[in-house]
C-alpha positions in Angstrom: 81.5 268.6 290.7 81.6 272.3 290.0 79.7 271.9 286.7 77.0 270.0 288.5 76.5 272.8 291.0 76.4 275.3 288.2 73.8 273.1 286.3 71.6 272.8 289.4 71.9 276.6 290.0 70.9 277.3 286.4 67.9 275.0 286.6 66.7 276.5 289.9 67.2 280.0 288.4 65.3 279.1 285.3 62.5 277.5 287.3 62.2 280.6 289.5 62.2 282.9 286.4 59.3 280.9 284.9 57.3 280.7 288.1 55.3 283.9 287.5 54.1 282.6 284.2 52.9 279.3 285.6 50.7 280.9 288.3 47.0 281.4 287.5 46.1 285.0 286.6 43.9 286.8 289.0 40.5 287.8 287.5 39.9 291.5 287.2 37.2 292.8 289.5 34.0 293.4 287.6 30.7 295.1 288.1 27.7 292.9 289.1 25.9 291.4 286.1 22.8 293.3 285.1 19.9 291.6 283.4 19.1 292.8 279.9 16.6 295.7 279.8 14.9 294.4 276.7 14.7 291.0 275.0 14.9 291.2 271.2 13.5 288.2 269.4 13.7 287.6 265.7 11.5 285.0 264.0 9.9 283.9 260.8 6.2 284.9 260.5 5.4 282.1 258.0 5.7 279.0 260.2 2.2 278.3 261.7 1.5 277.1 264.3 4.9 278.2 265.7 5.0 281.7 264.4 2.6 283.6 262.2 0.8 287.0 261.9 -2.9 287.1 262.8 -5.6 289.1 260.9 -4.5 292.3 262.6 -0.8 291.8 261.8 0.2 290.9 265.4 2.6 288.0 266.0 1.0 284.8 267.3 2.0 281.2 267.8 3.8 278.8 270.1 7.3 280.5 269.9 5.7 284.0 270.5 3.9 282.7 273.6 7.1 281.0 274.8 9.1 284.3 274.5 6.4 286.2 276.3 6.4 283.6 279.1 10.2 283.8 279.4 10.1 287.6 279.7 7.1 287.6 282.2 8.8 287.0 285.6 11.1 290.1 285.5 8.5 292.0 283.4 11.0 292.9 280.6 9.7 294.4 277.4 10.0 292.4 274.2 
């Protein structure tokens, strides 16, 4: 009987010792998420009609217009 009581005590003690490791960690407080100040887009200028350079060397095409449309609402520079 004595060994059963000791076994139960050891199991309870072991369980209590492991309890802090089983609880979820508290997330660290963080600063509010800031939107990026600038969008950097890298593309390939030889895939017309998706991406290409016009006669004056400016990027044109579907992907370029899409990136410009994405950056338009918050008015971020590209």
